[in-house]
C-alpha positions in Angstrom: 95.5 110.1 82.7 98.6 108.2 83.8 98.5 106.2 87.1 101.6 105.6 89.1 102.4 103.7 92.3 102.2 105.7 95.6 105.5 104.8 97.3 105.1 101.4 99.1 101.5 101.6 99.5 100.4 99.6 96.6 98.0 102.4 95.6 98.2 103.6 92.0 97.3 107.2 91.8 96.6 109.5 89.0 99.5 112.0 88.3 97.1 114.8 88.8 94.7 114.7 92.0 92.1 116.9 93.5 92.8 119.1 96.6 89.7 119.8 98.7 90.5 123.2 100.0 88.6 125.0 97.5 85.9 122.2 97.1 83.9 124.0 99.9 80.9 126.2 99.4 77.8 127.9 100.6 74.7 126.4 99.1 74.6 128.6 96.0 78.1 127.4 95.0 77.5 123.5 95.6 76.7 122.9 91.7 80.1 124.5 90.7 82.1 122.4 93.3 80.0 119.4 92.1 80.8 119.9 88.5 84.5 120.5 89.3 84.9 117.1 91.1 82.8 115.2 88.6 84.8 116.5 85.7 88.2 115.7 87.4 87.0 112.1 88.0 85.5 111.9 84.4 89.0 113.0 83.0 90.9 110.1 85.0 91.7 111.6 88.5 91.3 108.9 91.0 92.3 110.5 94.2 90.8 113.4 96.3 92.3 115.0 99.4 90.5 117.0 102.0 90.7 118.1 105.8 88.4 119.2 108.6 89.8 122.7 108.4 89.1 123.1 104.7 85.8 125.0 105.2 82.9 122.5 104.5 85.0 120.6 102.1 84.3 117.1 103.8 80.6 117.7 103.7 80.6 118.8 100.0 82.8 116.0 99.0 80.6 113.5 100.9 77.4 114.8 99.0 79.2 114.7 95.6 81.0 111.3 96.0 77.6 109.7 97.1 76.5 109.9 93.5 79.8 108.7 91.9 79.9 105.1 90.9 83.6 104.7 90.0 86.3 103.8 92.5 87.9 106.9 94.1 90.5 106.9 96.8 90.1 109.6 99.5 92.3 111.1 102.2 91.4 113.4 105.0 93.4 114.6 108.2 93.3 114.9 112.0 93.5 118.4 113.5 91.3 121.4 114.0 88.2 119.4 115.4 86.7 119.3 117.9 87.6 122.6 119.5 89.7 122.9 121.7 91.8 120.2 119.8 94.1 118.2 122.0 96.1 115.9 119.8 97.4 113.9 123.1 93.6 112.9 123.8 92.8 109.8 121.9 89.0 110.5 122.6 89.6 113.8 120.8 91.5 112.2 117.8 88.7 109.7 117.5 85.9 112.4 117.6 87.7 114.2 114.8 88.0 111.1 112.7 84.5 109.9 113.2 83.0 113.3 112.4 85.1 113.2 109.0 83.7 109.6 108.3 80.2 110.9 108.9 80.5 114.0 106.6 82.2 112.1 103.9 79.5 109.4 104.1 82.4 106.7 104.3 83.1 104.0 106.6 86.8 104.0 105.7 89.4 106.3 104.2 92.5 105.3 102.2 94.9 107.7 103.9 94.6 109.6 107.1 97.2 112.4 107.5 98.3 114.2 110.6 97.7 117.7 109.6 100.7 120.1 110.1 102.6 118.0 112.7 105.6 120.0 111.9 104.2 123.5 112.6 105.5 124.7 115.9 103.0 126.4 118.1 99.8 125.2 116.4 99.3 121.8 118.3 101.6 119.7 120.6 101.3 116.5 118.6 104.5 114.7 120.2 105.5 113.3 123.6 109.0 113.3 122.1 109.6 114.7 118.7 113.2 113.3 118.4 111.9 109.7 118.8 108.5 110.8 117.1 106.3 109.4 120.1 103.0 110.4 121.1 99.4 109.1 121.4 98.6 110.1 117.6 100.7 107.2 116.5 98.9 104.7 118.9 95.5 106.0 117.6 96.6 105.7 113.9 97.8 102.0 114.5 94.4 101.4 116.3 92.5 102.6 113.1 94.6 100.3 110.9 94.0 97.4 113.0 90.2 98.2 112.9 90.3 98.5 109.2 89.2 102.0 109.2 92.2 103.4 107.4 94.5 101.7 105.1 97.7 104.1 105.3 99.0 106.9 107.4 100.4 110.4 106.2 102.2 113.5 107.2 100.7 116.6 105.7 103.0 119.6 106.4 104.6 122.8 105.1 108.0 123.0 106.7 111.1 121.2 105.4 113.6 120.1 108.1 110.9 119.1 110.6 108.9 117.2 108.1 112.0 115.3 106.7 112.7 114.3 110.2 109.2 112.9 110.7 109.5 111.1 107.4 112.9 109.6 108.6 111.1 107.8 111.5 109.7 105.2 109.3 106.3 105.5 111.0 104.3 106.9 108.1 103.4 105.8 104.7 102.9 109.0 102.6 103.9 112.6 102.9 101.9 115.6 101.4 104.1 118.6 101.3 102.7 121.9 100.5 103.9 125.5 99.8 107.4 124.4 99.2 107.9 122.9 95.9 106.9 125.0 92.7 108.5 127.0 90.0 109.9 129.4 92.6 110.1 127.5 95.7 112.3 124.5 96.0 112.9 123.8 99.7 111.2 120.4 99.7 113.5 119.0 97.1 116.4 119.7 99.7 115.2 117.7 102.5 111.7 116.3 102.3 111.8 114.3 99.0 115.1 112.6 99.9 114.0 111.6 103.3 110.6 110.2 102.1 112.2 108.5 99.1 114.6 106.7 101.3 111.9 105.7 103.6 109.6 104.4 100.7 106.9 106.8 101.4 104.5 108.1 98.8 105.1 111.7 97.8 102.3 114.2 97.1 102.9 117.9 96.4 100.1 120.3 97.2 99.9 124.0 96.3 101.9 123.4 93.0 100.8 127.2 91.9 101.4 128.5 95.4 97.6 129.1 96.1 97.3 131.4 93.2 100.6 133.4 93.1 101.6 131.1 90.2 98.2 130.6 88.6 98.2 133.9 86.7 100.4 136.7 86.0 100.9 139.7 88.5 102.9 142.1 86.2 101.4 145.1 87.7 101.1 143.8 91.2 104.7 143.1 91.8 105.7 146.8 91.4 102.8 147.9 93.5 104.4 149.8 96.6 101.6 148.3 98.8 103.4 145.1 98.4 106.2 146.1 100.5 106.6 142.7 102.0 107.7 141.4 98.3 111.6 141.6 98.4 113.5 143.1 95.5 115.0 139.9 94.7 111.7 138.2 94.5 110.2 141.0 92.4 113.0 140.5 89.9 112.5 136.8 89.9 108.8 137.2 89.0 110.0 139.4 86.2 112.5 136.9 85.0 109.7 134.2 85.1 107.3 136.3 83.2 109.9 137.0 80.4 110.5 133.2 80.1 106.8 132.6 79.7 106.8 135.0 76.9 109.6 132.9 75.3 107.9 129.7 75.8 104.3 130.7 74.9 103.0 128.6 77.8 100.6 129.8 80.4 102.1 130.1 84.0 99.7 127.5 85.4 100.8 125.0 82.6 104.3 125.7 83.3 103.9 125.3 87.0 101.9 122.0 86.9 104.2 120.4 84.3 107.3 121.5 86.5 106.2 119.7 89.5 105.4 116.7 87.6 108.7 116.7 86.1 110.4 115.8 89.5 111.1 111.9 89.4 110.2 111.7 93.2 106.7 113.3 92.9 103.9 110.7 92.3 100.9 113.1 92.3 100.1 116.7 92.4 96.9 118.2 94.1 95.4 120.8 92.0 93.2 123.4 93.9 90.9 124.0 91.1 87.6 125.8 92.0 85.7 125.3 88.7 85.2 122.9 85.7 87.0 125.0 83.4 90.2 125.1 85.7 90.0 121.4 86.1 89.9 120.7 82.3 93.0 123.3 81.8 94.9 121.5 84.6 94.3 118.1 83.2 95.3 119.1 79.8 98.6 120.6 81.1 99.4 117.4 83.0 98.7 115.2 80.0 101.5 117.1 78.1 103.9 115.5 80.4 107.1 116.5 81.9 109.1 119.6 80.7 112.1 119.3 78.4 115.5 119.3 80.0 116.4 122.7 78.5 113.2 124.4 80.0 113.9 122.7 83.4 117.5 124.2 83.2 116.3 127.8 82.6 113.7 127.4 85.4 116.5 126.1 87.7 118.4 129.3 86.9 115.5 131.5 87.7 114.7 129.7 91.0 118.3 130.3 92.0 117.8 134.0 91.9 116.1 133.7 95.4 117.4 130.3 96.8 115.6 130.7 100.2 112.2 132.3 101.3 112.8 135.9 102.7 111.6 135.7 106.3 109.2 138.7 105.8 107.3 137.1 102.8 103.9 135.4 103.7 103.7 131.7 103.3 100.6 131.9 101.2 102.0 134.6 98.9 99.0 133.9 96.3 96.6 135.4 99.1 98.4 138.8 99.0 99.4 139.5 95.5 96.8 141.9 94.2 95.6 142.6 97.8 98.7 144.1 99.4 96.9 145.8 102.1 95.8 142.5 103.6 99.3 141.5 104.5 99.3 139.9 108.0 103.2 139.2 108.7 105.6 136.4 107.8 104.4 132.8 108.4 100.8 133.4 107.5 99.1 131.5 104.7 96.1 133.6 104.4 
């Protein structure tokens, strides 16, 4: 697995890394989660990301990583704990962080992300968002001074607000999710340029749109129950599937290699649930960036729906195949 510099941090991360959203389990599923993580590390993955809101992911990773002898870079996030979570209370922020360390079995983490600081209505992170000021920044600097974290990050899903936060120069890494993949290109318009100009590391999460691009949904895209799927998006999926038939590639391989083809992206988080998925994803990543002619065809398919329709759910993968579960625009699942 190739390792590359993560922005100005000095860290060298594997091109494919491990997302912790699905590394959470009930007791009966722990062995599957353990095998997935250990297989990823055995195949050269050296970076794992998690968060307090990812079920019991921190606890599961803590148990797994206690048995790992090789170096592993680790990130987690602020947000969601304790409840009610008040991001302007540094005591609350410290409680969240200390609990993460306890569950992870660590004294430090490499990167601490502010979780969705760009999502209006979730938490009021900022005293002044124009100048990007608030207690969270003071707390992050305190943790750096204490040697508890090495770098700070932004983990978000919007584009213009996240790009504005990147331009502040107050963070080291950005993790952008749900907005750069085969069919969704918003991050390339604002977030990537802003982060690159600030010298930040760039991590892409949800390269397969949490399942929407992990397998084909030929039948589901014509399901009348998926009324939230616009006509243009349906035609776009059909065009993508026709192109897959031409290439002979799986949609997951095409999706991972597409994201890794962007010159600004240093690592991609895979949300693999099993050892088998990890192996397939690593094999895809090792085949390298896509040829220019394939990227050009994918650009033309993406241009069929240049911006996300308002009524489309954010985590489209949660709803394809389960159209009756639609909960309205902006929901991830």
